[in-house]
C-alpha positions, 0 to 999 in steps of 0.5 A: 330242187325248189320250184315256183309253180303257176296256175291258169291255162298256160301251164296245163300242157306243162303239167300234163307232160310232167305227169306223163314223164312220171308215169313213164318212170322218167321223173322223180319229184320225191325230193322237190319242194314246190311253192305256188305263186299265188292263191285267191283270197277267201278260199279254203284249199278244198274249194274247187275254185282254189289254186290248191285244188287246181294243183291237186287236179292237174299235178299233185295227186298224179306224181310223187311230191312229198306232201310236206314239201308242197307249199301253197298260200292259205287263202282262208287265213284270217290274217292276210298279212301274217300269211304273207309273212309266213310264206316269205319266210318259208321261201327264204328258209328253202333257200329261194326258188331254183326254178320258177315257171311263169305265165304272163297276163294280157296286162303284163302281170306275173304271178298276181303282180298287177300293173301300177305305179310301183311293185311290191318285192314281198308277198302281198294281198292284191286286188285283181284287175277286171282284165285279170279276172276276165282272163281267169273266167274259163277256170270257173265256168266262163263266169268272171263274176265267180272269180274272187276279187282279191288274191295273195301273191309272191312279190317280184323279188323271189321271181327275179331272184330265182336261179332260172325263170321259164315263162310260158305264153300262147295265143294272140292275147299274149303278143302285146305283153310279150313284146312289152316284156322283151322290148319295152322299158322296165316299168311297173306298168308291165311287171313282166318287164322286170325279167329283163334284169334276170340273167337266166330267162327262157321264153316258151312261146307259140308263133302268135304270142311271139309275133311282135318280136319278129319286127325288132 
């Protein structure tokens, strides 16, 4: 199975459960392939703020994923465009994503596809919005100024082409983007709304994040 994996606060319990399943002998990831959805630009994998380091802390070092099957952007690559081209090619060579796990930003972003006039289908370099950087502050000691200004991200195409998509959203800050994602128009102003085009999306929400859906 080829997995697309997120970072941030929303998937922490998901990773804890995967680790617990593995510890009980109920999960075997030895033949799984993983692709992280994004990475901060300018950070080497060993930087503790990098998403690669996050994944090592919360999942990779605790389960039996084969190191050669783990794929992450190299945030320290000297040529960001070349790194994006490499990553797109690696996803394609793996046959695309079988299952992608997503979070959603308060502004409706998925992976680091930020709202705008248009969206990019392929991997690309992105400037992170102030809102996104504020959301990520808890990962760097609650100091948004320590969150890098730019990142590399999968584009929208491999996300909506994944065979299954599972989106996790918890808390009051996710109620508005979840409502816009489900009931709003399909628009690059809410990148997650493009999941309306996907035939197999599963939403995992708490009551607060789902509160806007009950009115429809």
